[in-house]
Phi, psi and omega in degrees: 000012182314155175267004175268128191289144179052035184231074185259007182267163174243158177221141171275116178259115187248114189261122163056037176274065182250160189306311185281343177280324188268000179302117175076012184290147176302129176051036179318303188288325179294313186295316179298322174299313181291322171297325171300312173302308177306315177302315179295319178292323180293312182299325183280334183256008178086006178289128176298141172251125180234121181260151177235137187228117182268151172224152187195178168306325179275344181234067187293137182305134176078000173284167178297308183301340184276340183295150172288142181309146179300331183290344182236151185232126170284123179269163174305135176096338177276124184294149170233119181263128176264136181223165171236356182238166185299313176287117180297349172278337189282106178071033181232178178258019183302310181298326179290313178303311181293324178299310184301333183259003183065030188267131176235357183226128177246136174252119194247133178216157175139218190211160341268142183313312189265019176225266182289332173291316177295317181292321176294317175308308178293322180297320177295314180298316174298333176274004172105009186271152165277139186220118177247123174272130174279108191299332178252013182232031171224151186211173177209169175270162179283103179252022183295332178301334181258015176104354182285160167294164175296151182315315184294324175296323177295311180298318179295319180299316178293321176299316182296313180282331181284341178291348180245008185290146168203165173206157181303126168075010177228155179251147168223165172159186183232157173206149170292157182305321179291331187261336193290141175280121178269290185281185177093181180279149172296160168091000000 
């Protein structure tokens, strides 16, 4: 049901699964395992895979912390969108990448739940995309020492509210990695 014309394809959007981002992440290995399964399913059924890779002063381009984790592999032909802001659409070519592929629905996984994942979820919905968050394939670090809820609570809260998100002419929601529909047309 995307509001974007002639955009009936879906993509698995894998956000910031980088060595430095996932240091100490909640359920890191479980989340990466589920993302790995999603990647194989997407590749097997012809669903586009689009990667997002963050850079910052703490994640300098080409540094070890900036690299995609060794457990996951970007395949030839899978676009990698480089960003410096939380919302993967902001000051990047993500919209061009998706438009060129006829993508109007995003299935989102990755890190960090309370930063780049949330920003990108909202950015996509406001730009007209249908957006499904894979409820057991996103994670964050423990920032409770600075007053944040525990990582498990951050993930649970994000899943709760995104499950009820809506916008005119667009769909949003959550599904587990085992249950999420990857391919096919939007709507």
